[in-house]
C-alpha positions, 0 to 999 in steps of 0.5 A: 582283842579288837581283831578277834572281835572283828573276826567273830563278827565276820564269821557266818552263822551256822546253818541247820537247814536240811540240804536241798536233796534231803527227803524227810521220811518221818512226819510230825504225826509219827514223832509227836502224834500224841502231842498233836492229838491234844491241839485245840480243835473247833470240835472242842468248842462245839462240845460246849454248845447245846441246841434246845428245841421246842421254843415258842415261835414269836415275832420281834415284839415278843422276842425280848420277853422270850429271852428274859424267860429263857435266861432265867431258866438257863441261869438256874442251871449255870449262871455262866452261859451265852444265849443265841436265838436265830431268827428268820427274814421277818425277825421271828424265832424258829423254835430253837436256840443255841446255849454256850456253857463253860465246858463240856461237863456243864453242857452235858449236865444242862442237856440232862436238866433241860431235856423234857422241861415243860415251858408251858402246856404247849411247849416242852424242851428237847436238848442235845449237844451241838457236836452230836447234831453235827455227827448226824449226816444226811441219809445215804442217797443209795439207801434201800429198804433191806430185803427180808432174810431167809430164816435159818433153821438149825433145829432145837438149840436145847435138844441135848437137854432131852437126853433120857439119862440127863447127861451133860456135855462139855467141850475141849480144845487140844492137839490131836495128831498135831492139829488143834481140835475142838471136841464136844463130848458126852459125860457118861458115868462109868465110861470114857466120854464120847464125841457128840455126833460129828462135833469133833472138828480140826481147826474149828476155831483160830483162837478159843471157843466160848459157850453162850450163858444158856448153852444155846450156842458154841462161839468160835473166833476167826480172823474175819469175826465171830461164828455161832454154831448150834442145833443137834449137828452144830450147824452154823447159825450166824456170822458177826464180821469184826476183823482181828477180833480178840475178845468176846462176851455175852450178856447174861440172857445171851441177847447181846454180844460184845466184841473187841478188836484193837484198832490199827490207827494210832493216838486213839483213832478207834471209832468202833473197836468195841461193838455190841451186837444183837445175837438173834438178828446179827445187827450191830447196835453200837460201836464205842471208841475205847480211847473216848471211854478210857483215854487209853488205847489198850484194855485194862480188863475184860469183860469191859462192860458189866451187864445187869441181871435183866440186861437193861443196863451195862456199865464201865468205868468213867474215863479219868480226868487230868489235873493242871499238869496233864497227869491222869487222876484216878477214875472218879465214877462209872458210866451206866448205859441203857441197852434199849437206846445204847446211850448214857443213862440220864446223859451223865456219869455217876461220880464216885471219887477214887473208884477202885472196883465195882460189880452188879448184884446178880439178881437186882439192879444194884451196883456195889462199889469200893472207893479207895481211901487217902491219907486223911479220908476213909475208904468207902463201900457202898450200894447204888440203886440203878437207875435212880442213883440212890445210895442204899448203904455205905460203910466208911473204914479207915486204913484200908490197904486193899479190898475184894468183893463177892456177891452171893448168886442169889443177890441176898448178900455181899462179902467184902474182905478188907486188909487193914493196917496201923501205919504205912510209910511210902518209899522214894520209889513209890513202894508202900510199907505197912508198919505194925502188921496188917489184919483181915476183916470180912464185912457182910451186907445183908439185903434179905430185908428189902427195906433196910440193908444190915451190916456184919463183921467177921474179924479173922485171926489168920491171914485171909486167902479166899472166900465163897458163898453158897449160891442160894443158901445161907452158908459161907466158906472162908480160907485162912492161913498161909501156903504151908497150912490153910484152914477152911472155916464154914459159917452159917447166916442166922437172921437172929444173930448179929454176926455169922455163926461158926459152923465147922472148922475143917482140918488144915491142908497145905496150899489151898487157895480157892473155894468152889460151891456146887451150883445147887449148894450143899457141897463144895470143893476147896482147891489148891490150884497151881500147887505141887500137891494139887489137893482137892478137898470135897466137903459135905455142908448139907447138914448141921455140920460140914464134914470132909468126905474125901481129898483127891490129888491132881498135881499142878492143876490150874482150873476146877469147875462144877458141872451145871447140875452139881453131880460132877467136878473136873480139874484141868491142867491146861496150857499156861498153868504150872510148868512141868504138869501133865496136861489133861483133865480128871472128873470126880463125883460130887463126893470126890471119887475119881471117875475119868482121867485123861491126858491130852496133848496141849490141852487149852480149854475145858468148858462144861456146857451151861444149862438154861435156868428153869423155874418150876412151879411150887406144885411141880417141885412138891410132886418131884419130892414126893416121887423122888424115891420111885424115880431113884429106883428107876435110875438105879435100875438103869445104871445096873443095866448099863453096867451089865451091858458094858461088862458083856461088851468087854467079855465079848471083846476079850473072847474075840481076842482070845480066839485070834490068839488061839489060832496063832498059837495052834499054828505055831505048835504045829510048826514046832511039831513038824521040826521036832525030828530035825531038832533032835538030830542037831542035838545028838538025839536029845529030846529037849522038849521034854526037859522040865524047867523050874524057875530057880534063882541063880545062887552064888557065894564068893568066899576067899576067892572061890566062886560056887554057882548053882542052877537047879535042873542044869549042869553047871561048871564051877570056877575056882580062883580068880573072881574076875573070870567068867563064873557061869557056863552052861554045858550043852552036852547031853549029860544026865541031870543031877540035883543041885549040890548046894542051896543057900539062902538068897538073902545072904548072897544077893549082894554078890549074885546080883552083880556081873563080873565087872561089879555092875548090877544085873538088869533082872534084880534089885538088891534090897528086894530079891523076891521081885521077879525079873519082869517086875524089876523091868516094870519098876525101872521103866515106871521110875523113868516116867515118874523121876521128873522135876515134880518128884521132889514135890511128891516126896515132900508131900509124903513127909507133909502127910507124915508130919500132920498124922504123927505129932512126934514127927511134927515136933521133930521137924519144928525143932531146928536144933535136932539133926535127923541124920548122921550124914555130913550135910545134916539133913534137917528140914522136910525139903532136905528129906525129900531131896535125899529120899529121891537120891536114895531111891535112884541108888536103890533102883540102880542096885548100887553096892552098899545101899542096903547098909546105907538104908540100915544106917538111916534107920539107926540114925533115928535112934537118938530121936527115940528119947527126945521126940518119941520116934519109933517103929510106928513112925516108920510103918506109917511112913511106909503106908503113906509112901505106898499110897502116894506112889501108887497114884502116880501116872505111869504106876497106877495104870498097871496092877503088876507095876503097883504090886512091884512098887508096893513090894519094893517100898516094903523092903525099903522100910524093912531095912529102915526097921532092921537098922533101927532095931539093931542100933536100939538093942546095942544102945540098951546093951551099952546102958546095961553093961556100961561098955564104951560105945566106940567099941561096938560102933567099931565092931559093927563097922568091921562086920559091915565092911568084911562080909567074908569074915562073918561066921555063917554056916553053909549047911543046907536047911532041912526046910526049904521054906525056912526064912533066912536070918536077918542081919541083926541075928548075927550081932 
């Protein structure tokens, strides 16, 4: 043991030093830069010291008295302070003193209090932080007076508003021939949009574009900064250099521009990543550090600054403080800056504990805020007057889970949605579970009376979805419900009532989630963004009762905007929206009538050009109202003249095309005549040009191995025996024409005549609708390939949803889970099951698979059991056919061609007829069973045998005397 201990003592201690040749490529800044950033620095102590100027200059004999006076003043601010008065060589004061405070917050507060403090009539204090004085370095020795820049005249920035047709412009960003392109277009009613001059430029922007709030400039983003374009020809107006800029924002009156570019430095080294510019001079007014404002190196929201309506102030959230464990607390206030000085208002932030959201009043300098509640404290909603900071109104509510705020554009009212709970439980992972459910309430602050702010409440029976104010009126639209059924509720604000008055309760529509009022009010659009149905509900709320005028559909759209005048509404499918949606836009009238439909590759943006606010005098408004009828007649006449002009242009274009066609046609006719003799020699003297041909369908019947084929006007060979042998061969010999020996109804023979020798469907027909021409069949199959995508199930599901909403019997059937709506083994019950099955069935119909007609009839027959329980009948099948036709004919790839639409209408009608045939046949059988008491299995077996052996049917081949006689239905043979 002693020897072991001695060995341990003699062992050398391990060395953890790096070898001499080792070079460490990673420094402490890369490893623990965030920790080193927090190490104490001398500048932190400088933030606690302020300089006070404006002191009286006194000698040594009065210095002690001055200290006593200043000490009393500073102790009123905070008793904990340290005063130092510098003196000159003679011992007299220099008119300035240094005061040290406990921390930076107290020092900033002292600056605010002491700034402008009057010691006597001859001495007024001026106070600044010592750290700010250190930042003021000496002026640049090479500074020179800037030379005046030449004024760049881009023309009238609002020249586009002088259009005598009062047309609006919009800009789009999309791919044209594989190149990102920005185009500025005129919106022309009744015509396709037209490009404004040469305002269609490839690679105009490297990121996105943005209109200024009044539409004066088009702003584009580039790697080196921002460029503004304006005037009639969109000439370059000004550049703003800010490398790697990512976000831009304008103040409401477009006097200031805010840009943001992420800093290349680490650990908060971003001195001016946020910059504020003067739009008309191009000068940078202020640079902010994002880390200094938020204690973070990334943006949490954009726009970061919120501007007041008059641009006097802009506000952002105050940087969160840290507790003793260096953990960030919730934001506890806002920082309000003055745009005239770009400095903090009153030198300090406004403290609001647990601040969640805030927003400016659109018409007054009032800031609304929502302060989140804790377990034993209520949530607080309030209105702050700026710059005084006075609370005009507060509301405290317990058990608030979340809240949202909406200002009316006129600034007269604000609505707050609160989601309230009874109890909540917090899990170990931090998730919150609300016990007992939640309820929704709408709180309304009414500022119409400037002396007092009243508060109203609307309790909601259904879950809240969205909300929208009429911009300058007295109406409010609230969406309640869920994704399956969302109902718009319209309220009117009555000054004589203590709560909003219900105005209208519109019919529910699935998946609504947004409300957009027209800029002038009176009309609104309720949207179902990012949904399969893509419903847009247009509502007229200008009268005493809100009425739905139209419901349009744009599947998968993700954006919707009113134009600045409220005459048009656009829906867009842009990149980043719903997957699988066709990118493009559609323009509607304010009543919901579709005017323009455009599909564009990689559409990224669609933005209407804003109009500057124009405030007319009351006398001018009265004059406009007085002459409104005369002006309307003038505009109607101009619209009619424009339509006539457009029609004449179309006629001239068609005549030009027809003339070119006639030239080609006459040339080919002459060529055919020139080779007529040579053709007759090759065809044994038969003049085939005079043969009369009529469009007749091939008719074929297979009976016990015999095949009979007839083609009117041609000599045919009839093959007997093996059905697999070739059934048709046309004779080329000049045999005399003879009339057909057999004419049979196509409906009785289509199942075999539409198939080739291998049993596959021919490409020129669809079995359930033989009346379709070959060209119509080609159009159906071509358009089916276009619409048979991932969104098809959503389209078919929408058909059943509309059927459910229009037929109570269907709605009750879907709601009854115990009822089976099909005899199929997979038990098709739900609405989604029906849509999926119908998509499969449509594929089989278009492929003309064998047995699909019998399956259609069996589908109709399977619904007979629902006749007695739910009241399903022929009326529901007819209604489904109407809805199916209406929805399908609106799909892209079908509605563009009238012939394609006509073919699909015929096909859907044939499909519904087969449903009805099966339903009627099974209904008659059921009645016979109940009348005669015969066992149902016998009839079912008889029907199965009849359907499985068509050759054994007792059908007559006698030629009907009337060729137009319609063939008998299958139900006639039961």
